[in-house]
PLY file of the C-alpha trace (Angstrom):
ply
format ascii 1.0
element vertex 499
property float x
property float y
property float z
element edge 498
property int vertex1
property int vertex2
end_header
-4.25 11.15 5.92
-4.94 14.40 7.55
-6.82 17.76 6.99
-9.97 19.39 5.28
-11.51 22.62 3.96
-14.99 24.13 3.62
-15.30 23.03 0.01
-17.14 19.69 -0.44
-15.09 16.74 0.72
-14.99 15.04 -2.69
-14.33 17.99 -4.93
-10.87 18.69 -3.64
-7.92 17.47 -5.64
-5.48 15.65 -3.44
-1.85 16.50 -3.21
0.02 13.38 -4.23
3.01 12.90 -2.01
6.20 12.15 -3.87
8.31 9.28 -2.69
11.97 9.53 -1.94
14.08 6.83 -3.49
16.02 4.69 -1.07
19.44 4.75 -2.67
22.51 2.88 -1.47
23.81 3.69 1.99
27.12 5.03 0.64
27.19 8.72 1.53
28.67 9.52 -1.86
25.34 8.78 -3.57
23.89 12.01 -5.00
20.71 12.63 -6.99
21.66 14.52 -10.13
18.61 14.38 -12.40
14.95 13.34 -12.51
12.73 12.53 -15.47
9.36 10.83 -15.87
9.51 7.44 -17.54
7.03 5.36 -19.49
5.72 2.40 -17.47
6.76 -0.04 -20.20
10.37 1.10 -20.41
13.08 -0.56 -18.38
15.96 1.66 -19.46
16.50 5.28 -20.29
16.07 6.14 -23.95
19.18 5.84 -26.08
21.54 8.82 -25.61
21.98 11.25 -28.44
25.69 10.55 -28.82
27.25 7.12 -29.17
28.72 6.01 -25.85
31.78 3.87 -25.29
31.64 0.34 -23.95
34.44 1.22 -21.55
33.09 -0.01 -18.18
33.92 -3.51 -16.92
32.07 -4.93 -13.91
33.06 -7.83 -11.70
29.55 -9.24 -12.25
26.61 -8.29 -14.45
23.75 -9.08 -12.06
23.06 -9.45 -8.37
20.92 -8.21 -5.50
20.46 -4.93 -3.67
23.43 -4.02 -1.43
25.78 -6.34 -3.35
29.29 -4.94 -3.74
30.47 -4.70 -7.34
33.96 -3.83 -8.54
34.36 -1.72 -11.70
37.10 -0.65 -14.07
36.79 2.22 -16.55
39.13 3.01 -19.46
39.38 5.64 -22.21
38.83 8.62 -19.90
40.46 12.03 -19.98
43.55 11.72 -17.83
43.77 13.33 -14.40
40.18 14.62 -14.46
37.31 14.01 -12.02
34.87 11.27 -12.97
31.50 9.95 -11.75
29.74 6.61 -11.89
25.99 7.21 -12.31
22.98 4.85 -11.92
19.44 5.26 -13.33
17.23 4.62 -10.30
13.42 4.57 -10.37
10.90 6.03 -7.90
7.34 4.69 -7.65
4.05 6.03 -6.32
0.28 5.65 -6.67
-1.66 8.51 -8.24
-5.05 9.25 -6.66
-7.32 12.06 -7.85
-10.17 13.87 -6.07
-9.49 11.85 -2.92
-11.23 8.77 -4.27
-10.22 7.76 -7.83
-7.22 5.47 -8.36
-5.39 6.43 -11.54
-2.61 3.85 -11.14
1.12 3.59 -10.50
3.53 6.28 -11.67
7.28 5.94 -12.06
9.98 8.60 -12.27
13.58 8.04 -13.30
16.41 9.78 -11.51
20.15 9.58 -11.89
22.17 9.06 -8.72
25.94 9.25 -8.39
27.29 5.99 -6.97
30.96 6.95 -6.86
33.18 9.93 -7.60
36.90 9.84 -8.29
39.69 10.88 -10.63
41.08 9.21 -13.71
44.78 8.39 -13.55
47.42 9.57 -15.99
46.54 6.68 -18.34
42.82 7.61 -18.35
41.76 4.68 -16.21
39.63 4.57 -13.04
38.61 1.68 -10.80
36.73 1.13 -7.58
33.68 -0.50 -6.00
30.03 0.45 -5.56
27.08 -0.94 -3.63
23.94 -1.80 -5.60
21.35 0.76 -4.40
18.27 -0.30 -2.49
15.25 0.07 -4.73
13.48 -1.55 -7.65
14.92 -4.56 -9.40
15.23 -4.98 -13.14
17.65 -3.90 -15.83
19.56 -0.71 -15.13
22.21 1.39 -16.84
25.42 2.69 -15.33
27.16 5.63 -16.98
30.58 7.12 -16.49
30.61 10.93 -16.72
33.26 13.61 -17.02
32.48 17.34 -17.09
28.79 16.41 -16.81
28.93 14.46 -20.08
28.28 10.73 -20.40
31.34 8.97 -21.82
30.43 5.28 -21.55
27.79 2.90 -20.30
27.15 -0.66 -19.17
24.09 -2.66 -18.13
23.42 -4.27 -14.74
20.51 -6.50 -13.64
19.10 -6.43 -10.11
17.26 -9.65 -9.22
14.55 -9.80 -6.54
15.21 -11.69 -3.30
12.67 -13.50 -1.11
12.74 -14.65 2.54
9.91 -16.37 4.45
9.60 -16.04 8.25
8.82 -18.21 10.15
9.06 -21.57 8.42
6.78 -23.44 10.85
4.04 -22.89 13.39
0.47 -23.87 14.33
-2.69 -23.01 12.38
-3.28 -19.25 12.34
0.40 -18.32 12.56
1.30 -15.19 10.64
3.63 -15.90 7.71
5.64 -12.95 6.40
7.43 -13.07 3.06
9.95 -10.25 2.78
11.09 -9.16 -0.67
13.59 -6.72 -2.08
14.26 -5.73 -5.65
10.81 -6.35 -7.10
10.59 -4.82 -10.56
8.78 -1.71 -11.77
8.30 -2.65 -15.42
4.93 -3.95 -16.58
5.99 -7.59 -16.50
7.90 -7.51 -13.19
5.64 -5.14 -11.21
2.99 -7.58 -9.98
3.68 -10.89 -8.27
1.02 -13.46 -7.46
1.01 -15.85 -4.48
-0.57 -19.30 -4.24
-0.95 -21.48 -1.15
-1.26 -25.22 -1.75
-1.97 -24.42 -5.42
-4.87 -22.11 -4.48
-4.70 -18.50 -5.56
-4.32 -16.19 -2.55
-3.47 -12.68 -3.72
-1.28 -9.92 -5.10
2.20 -8.84 -4.04
3.50 -5.37 -4.95
6.18 -2.90 -3.92
5.21 0.13 -6.00
5.34 2.92 -3.42
8.18 1.24 -1.52
10.46 1.05 -4.57
10.57 -2.72 -4.85
10.71 -3.58 -1.15
7.66 -5.55 -0.02
6.24 -7.53 2.88
3.40 -9.93 2.19
1.36 -11.28 5.12
-0.79 -14.40 5.15
-1.72 -16.97 7.82
-0.91 -20.67 8.08
-3.97 -22.66 7.03
-4.67 -26.38 6.74
-3.80 -29.60 8.50
-0.58 -30.53 10.30
2.23 -31.04 7.80
3.86 -29.37 4.82
2.19 -26.62 2.77
3.49 -25.10 -0.46
3.73 -21.36 -1.09
4.68 -20.16 -4.58
5.40 -16.70 -5.98
5.35 -15.96 -9.70
5.11 -12.82 -11.78
1.76 -12.20 -13.41
0.73 -8.76 -14.62
-2.68 -10.01 -15.84
-3.86 -10.89 -12.34
-2.72 -14.52 -12.20
0.57 -16.41 -12.12
2.46 -16.91 -15.36
3.00 -20.66 -14.90
5.33 -21.58 -17.79
7.62 -18.69 -16.95
10.65 -20.55 -18.34
9.12 -20.05 -21.77
8.32 -16.39 -21.12
10.33 -13.41 -22.41
12.03 -13.36 -18.98
12.99 -16.97 -18.19
15.96 -15.81 -16.10
13.80 -14.21 -13.39
13.37 -15.94 -10.00
10.35 -18.12 -9.23
10.50 -18.71 -5.46
8.93 -21.72 -3.74
8.60 -22.16 0.03
7.37 -24.94 2.29
5.67 -24.06 5.58
5.26 -26.74 8.24
2.07 -26.58 10.29
2.56 -27.96 13.78
0.06 -29.08 16.44
-2.12 -26.57 18.24
-3.39 -23.14 17.24
-1.75 -19.72 17.18
-2.53 -17.36 20.08
-3.89 -14.87 17.51
-6.51 -17.31 16.17
-9.34 -15.30 17.77
-11.26 -12.91 15.53
-9.62 -9.50 15.33
-9.04 -6.42 13.20
-5.35 -5.79 12.69
-3.55 -2.62 13.69
-3.87 0.27 11.24
-1.13 -0.22 8.62
0.97 2.36 6.79
-0.72 3.64 3.65
1.38 3.95 0.50
3.44 7.14 0.48
2.15 7.97 3.96
-1.49 8.15 2.88
-3.69 10.90 1.51
-3.20 14.59 2.20
-6.69 15.67 3.23
-7.83 19.25 2.62
-6.77 21.65 5.35
-9.28 22.25 8.12
-10.69 25.78 8.40
-10.98 27.44 11.81
-12.31 30.92 12.52
-9.82 33.24 14.19
-9.11 32.11 17.73
-11.16 28.90 17.44
-9.67 25.57 18.48
-11.39 22.18 18.02
-10.27 18.85 19.42
-11.54 15.26 19.61
-10.70 12.69 22.27
-9.89 10.34 19.36
-9.39 11.06 15.68
-10.17 7.43 14.71
-12.67 5.05 16.31
-15.21 2.31 15.57
-18.99 2.66 15.14
-20.77 3.54 18.44
-17.50 4.24 20.25
-17.82 7.31 22.56
-16.09 10.52 21.45
-15.69 13.82 23.29
-15.49 17.03 21.28
-14.08 20.18 22.89
-13.79 23.65 21.42
-12.80 27.14 22.51
-12.86 30.61 20.99
-16.45 30.26 19.76
-19.16 32.93 20.09
-20.24 33.18 23.75
-23.51 31.62 24.92
-24.42 30.60 21.37
-26.12 27.50 20.00
-23.57 25.51 17.95
-24.77 22.73 15.65
-22.44 19.80 15.02
-22.70 18.82 11.33
-21.55 15.39 10.11
-20.32 15.21 6.48
-20.44 11.92 4.61
-21.01 10.39 1.17
-24.13 8.56 0.03
-25.09 6.74 -3.13
-23.67 4.01 -5.34
-21.21 3.93 -8.20
-22.93 0.92 -9.80
-26.67 1.63 -9.47
-26.67 4.40 -12.07
-28.09 6.87 -9.54
-24.70 8.35 -8.72
-23.38 9.53 -5.37
-22.53 12.74 -3.61
-21.92 14.53 -0.33
-24.55 14.37 2.38
-24.85 16.04 5.79
-26.69 15.40 9.05
-26.81 16.97 12.51
-25.24 15.21 15.48
-26.71 17.65 17.97
-26.78 21.23 19.18
-24.64 22.51 22.05
-24.65 25.92 23.73
-21.30 27.53 24.46
-20.58 28.94 27.92
-19.83 32.52 28.87
-16.25 32.11 27.63
-17.13 30.60 24.27
-16.15 27.06 25.23
-18.05 23.82 24.73
-17.77 20.11 25.43
-19.97 17.50 23.76
-20.09 13.71 24.09
-21.42 11.64 21.20
-21.08 8.19 19.68
-19.41 7.49 16.36
-22.16 7.36 13.71
-22.95 4.09 11.95
-21.40 5.18 8.68
-18.65 4.69 6.10
-15.07 3.98 7.04
-12.01 4.70 4.93
-10.98 8.32 4.61
-12.08 10.54 7.54
-15.35 12.44 7.85
-15.40 16.18 8.45
-17.24 17.67 11.43
-18.39 21.29 11.10
-19.25 23.53 14.07
-21.93 25.87 12.75
-23.86 28.83 14.13
-26.29 31.00 12.12
-25.13 29.46 8.85
-21.42 30.07 9.49
-18.77 27.41 10.04
-16.58 28.38 13.01
-14.49 25.24 13.33
-13.83 21.82 11.87
-12.37 18.44 12.84
-11.71 15.09 11.17
-12.96 11.75 12.50
-12.17 8.45 10.84
-14.35 5.36 11.29
-12.32 2.17 11.67
-13.51 -1.32 10.68
-14.98 -3.47 13.46
-16.37 -7.00 13.78
-20.00 -6.72 14.87
-21.20 -10.29 14.43
-19.65 -13.72 13.80
-22.19 -16.48 14.52
-21.57 -19.29 15.29
-17.87 -19.72 16.00
-17.91 -23.52 15.63
-19.96 -26.31 14.09
-19.90 -29.15 11.56
-19.16 -28.89 7.85
-22.01 -27.09 6.11
-22.63 -24.63 8.94
-23.63 -21.20 7.64
-21.51 -18.54 9.36
-23.17 -15.10 9.59
-20.74 -12.19 9.62
-21.20 -8.42 9.93
-18.38 -5.91 9.61
-18.86 -2.16 10.01
-16.59 0.63 8.86
-16.12 -0.36 5.22
-15.15 2.51 2.91
-16.48 4.10 -0.29
-13.52 5.14 -2.46
-11.96 3.07 -5.23
-9.25 1.88 -2.81
-11.26 1.24 0.40
-14.74 0.43 -0.96
-14.18 -3.33 -0.94
-12.69 -6.14 1.10
-11.42 -9.35 -0.54
-12.16 -12.66 1.18
-9.97 -15.76 1.38
-10.94 -19.07 2.98
-7.88 -21.04 4.06
-5.82 -18.76 1.77
-8.01 -19.41 -1.29
-9.43 -16.21 -2.80
-13.22 -16.52 -2.81
-14.68 -13.13 -3.72
-15.09 -9.49 -2.78
-17.47 -7.40 -0.65
-18.57 -3.81 -1.36
-19.41 -1.36 1.44
-20.53 1.86 -0.27
-24.12 0.99 -1.18
-24.73 -0.26 2.39
-23.11 2.82 4.01
-20.13 0.93 5.44
-22.01 -2.20 6.57
-20.70 -5.54 5.25
-23.14 -8.37 6.09
-22.54 -11.76 4.47
-22.27 -15.48 5.16
-19.71 -18.22 4.58
-20.26 -22.01 4.51
-17.89 -23.96 6.77
-15.85 -26.56 4.86
-12.76 -28.66 5.45
-11.41 -31.10 7.97
-12.01 -30.94 11.72
-10.13 -27.99 13.19
-9.74 -24.27 12.64
-10.30 -22.71 9.23
-9.30 -19.15 8.39
-11.49 -16.44 6.90
-9.39 -13.40 6.07
-10.46 -10.04 4.62
-7.77 -8.08 2.78
-7.73 -4.54 1.38
-7.36 -4.15 -2.36
-8.07 -1.82 -5.27
-11.66 -1.92 -6.49
-11.10 0.07 -9.68
-8.33 1.98 -11.44
-7.93 3.85 -14.70
-4.53 2.46 -15.72
-5.26 -0.90 -17.37
-1.75 -2.01 -18.25
-1.49 -4.37 -15.29
-4.38 -5.93 -13.38
-4.41 -4.85 -9.73
-8.17 -4.69 -9.22
-10.56 -7.00 -7.34
-7.63 -8.93 -5.83
-6.51 -9.33 -2.19
-3.39 -7.15 -1.81
-1.14 -9.17 0.49
1.29 -6.24 0.78
-1.49 -4.06 2.26
0.58 -3.20 5.35
2.98 -0.92 3.45
1.92 -0.60 -0.22
-1.86 -0.15 -0.31
-2.83 3.31 -1.59
-5.10 5.74 0.19
-6.53 5.26 3.64
-4.54 2.54 5.43
-7.31 -0.05 5.71
-6.40 -2.96 8.03
-6.81 -6.66 7.33
-9.54 -8.48 9.26
-8.74 -11.94 10.66
-11.51 -14.47 11.41
-11.51 -18.21 12.21
-14.15 -20.96 12.42
-13.68 -24.25 14.25
-15.08 -27.21 12.27
-16.28 -29.93 14.65
-17.21 -33.60 14.15
0 1
1 2
2 3
3 4
4 5
5 6
6 7
7 8
8 9
9 10
10 11
11 12
12 13
13 14
14 15
15 16
16 17
17 18
18 19
19 20
20 21
21 22
22 23
23 24
24 25
25 26
26 27
27 28
28 29
29 30
30 31
31 32
32 33
33 34
34 35
35 36
36 37
37 38
38 39
39 40
40 41
41 42
42 43
43 44
44 45
45 46
46 47
47 48
48 49
49 50
50 51
51 52
52 53
53 54
54 55
55 56
56 57
57 58
58 59
59 60
60 61
61 62
62 63
63 64
64 65
65 66
66 67
67 68
68 69
69 70
70 71
71 72
72 73
73 74
74 75
75 76
76 77
77 78
78 79
79 80
80 81
81 82
82 83
83 84
84 85
85 86
86 87
87 88
88 89
89 90
90 91
91 92
92 93
93 94
94 95
95 96
96 97
97 98
98 99
99 100
100 101
101 102
102 103
103 104
104 105
105 106
106 107
107 108
108 109
109 110
110 111
111 112
112 113
113 114
114 115
115 116
116 117
117 118
118 119
119 120
120 121
121 122
122 123
123 124
124 125
125 126
126 127
127 128
128 129
129 130
130 131
131 132
132 133
133 134
134 135
135 136
136 137
137 138
138 139
139 140
140 141
141 142
142 143
143 144
144 145
145 146
146 147
147 148
148 149
149 150
150 151
151 152
152 153
153 154
154 155
155 156
156 157
157 158
158 159
159 160
160 161
161 162
162 163
163 164
164 165
165 166
166 167
167 168
168 169
169 170
170 171
171 172
172 173
173 174
174 175
175 176
176 177
177 178
178 179
179 180
180 181
181 182
182 183
183 184
184 185
185 186
186 187
187 188
188 189
189 190
190 191
191 192
192 193
193 194
194 195
195 196
196 197
197 198
198 199
199 200
200 201
201 202
202 203
203 204
204 205
205 206
206 207
207 208
208 209
209 210
210 211
211 212
212 213
213 214
214 215
215 216
216 217
217 218
218 219
219 220
220 221
221 222
222 223
223 224
224 225
225 226
226 227
227 228
228 229
229 230
230 231
231 232
232 233
233 234
234 235
235 236
236 237
237 238
238 239
239 240
240 241
241 242
242 243
243 244
244 245
245 246
246 247
247 248
248 249
249 250
250 251
251 252
252 253
253 254
254 255
255 256
256 257
257 258
258 259
259 260
260 261
261 262
262 263
263 264
264 265
265 266
266 267
267 268
268 269
269 270
270 271
271 272
272 273
273 274
274 275
275 276
276 277
277 278
278 279
279 280
280 281
281 282
282 283
283 284
284 285
285 286
286 287
287 288
288 289
289 290
290 291
291 292
292 293
293 294
294 295
295 296
296 297
297 298
298 299
299 300
300 301
301 302
302 303
303 304
304 305
305 306
306 307
307 308
308 309
309 310
310 311
311 312
312 313
313 314
314 315
315 316
316 317
317 318
318 319
319 320
320 321
321 322
322 323
323 324
324 325
325 326
326 327
327 328
328 329
329 330
330 331
331 332
332 333
333 334
334 335
335 336
336 337
337 338
338 339
339 340
340 341
341 342
342 343
343 344
344 345
345 346
346 347
347 348
348 349
349 350
350 351
351 352
352 353
353 354
354 355
355 356
356 357
357 358
358 359
359 360
360 361
361 362
362 363
363 364
364 365
365 366
366 367
367 368
368 369
369 370
370 371
371 372
372 373
373 374
374 375
375 376
376 377
377 378
378 379
379 380
380 381
381 382
382 383
383 384
384 385
385 386
386 387
387 388
388 389
389 390
390 391
391 392
392 393
393 394
394 395
395 396
396 397
397 398
398 399
399 400
400 401
401 402
402 403
403 404
404 405
405 406
406 407
407 408
408 409
409 410
410 411
411 412
412 413
413 414
414 415
415 416
416 417
417 418
418 419
419 420
420 421
421 422
422 423
423 424
424 425
425 426
426 427
427 428
428 429
429 430
430 431
431 432
432 433
433 434
434 435
435 436
436 437
437 438
438 439
439 440
440 441
441 442
442 443
443 444
444 445
445 446
446 447
447 448
448 449
449 450
450 451
451 452
452 453
453 454
454 455
455 456
456 457
457 458
458 459
459 460
460 461
461 462
462 463
463 464
464 465
465 466
466 467
467 468
468 469
469 470
470 471
471 472
472 473
473 474
474 475
475 476
476 477
477 478
478 479
479 480
480 481
481 482
482 483
483 484
484 485
485 486
486 487
487 488
488 489
489 490
490 491
491 492
492 493
493 494
494 495
495 496
496 497
497 498
């Protein structure tokens, strides 16, 4: 996320940042070719010429970073040879700064090992399975740039849960490597005590993922299950699916006495958006003009100081706030809107300083500030509004208590327009912020046994064009590294049910 221009904020086509594949750590790995691949495919299309089945591996499947021995026969004697792997790179495609198209995958060949065939035309060695997506891959042996033979290898996903115990409210992190990129293996679904919680993905991180939830419920054991499910829910009878050999991890988390120190209501730290986030249009400054803000991201009503130099001397400068207004569901449409935050006169050197509060407006991608005089824009700056908890009343009470909640700083794009609510890790519904200009006001009914109960708001994708897999209107539990767009944080709330 960064930058802007004088054209309207929405009408600029974003530059989608490409993602570099994390190949194996062996320094001999070299990228030799890249091609776009169809989302449904798991292997490169069949080569034009018939290839030999002349590669033998010590094992046919494993995990990332596994060491695999290989033997190759039927090569040209005493000539250099390469072992090549068809790796996949993933990314999210976003257009016009707000529309989610969907995931995109690109195939690239990387050289795992280089060597020389012996006088009998044989070659052997070892390679490390590259870090990246899991699934079915092809290895080729090449001489003089031509593929001689091939063999298949399957990379299985791995799953680790940390910690395995803790009090109510403890953060539970499930770390995964080798998640797939194909339609069937791309989306994983998580349940907690047989209640659906949310989506797990590793699209922009090439199969590496980190899902975050919190420990909810009474003291004792609680079941966490992960299953593939490209239609938005777990595929339960997976052993009868087309891929019965794929893992189906189960974990047990033990809730202990007490409460976690992080049980108090809070907005999490700003996460890392997929692929580093959006590339905002470049800001335009008149020659010699510099504009700075005391903060480039803040919550509603937080004080901000704007400074600028190089402006026309002793001139009235109007500070223009650019935003979006409207609704994508009302039928009335939406568009760019502007308002004035005040007028400031520069000094005899063309400098100014102005203190203002962050407007009560949309969060998500940043707003552009224009410094204008006599109809001309002299300078610009970006200011992002972060989510904040404005009201949570009451914080405790008996079952049936209505909890009133207000959040400010919700977004408007197809990736930050909505938050997705879970109660004790059970997905309950979603909240939209665009029509209410970033304000999310709602209520929740307190239920459950005496003790703390968790209300969590997760980022997710509100809408996308690619319909092959269902990623919309679901809490994205891997929001901290693989949510596209504007790096929206999760919001953590808790209510104490009393007698």
